[in-house]
Phi, psi and omega in degrees: 000134177274111182270137174256138181244149174216193180234143170253131182234126171243151178225155179234141179248032186289142181087356178265151179285162172305323178294317180295320181296314179298316181297315179297304186303318178298312181289330185273315185258335188092179182196169176257119178265130182244142177222164181053054175059034180090001183291325180237146178227141180231138178266124181255120183289149173248182180304316184289344179298331181266008184235125178297128184208162171247117180278102185288310176192181185313121176064027181221124184228152168250126184236166172283161178298322185296331181270357189296314180300320181289322177295315180296319182293322177297313184291326177297328179297330179257012177054047178265134176286125186248149171243119186232130178216144169279139182227158171274129180275137174274171183301320185291329181288315180305317179292316181294326179275351176070033180277000000 
């Protein structure tokens, strides 16, 4: 069996102000911008919009090995605490990541 490896990354924003948390999450994940009292909505892409990933649960992602340095570099800019482990990918993760 040919094993494919990736990384699971979790992040914590402990010690950050609510403004800093919101700013990081919007730049990292993106957000929906609403105008005219909710009449119009616009999807604003974040950093992770351009990276294939599996959103495991809140603040936890599975990414390809190739994208690891980019994600780590982005989080380091904002001094975000990361939890990183190498994992063996299952078939559904391989398909979602396009490996």
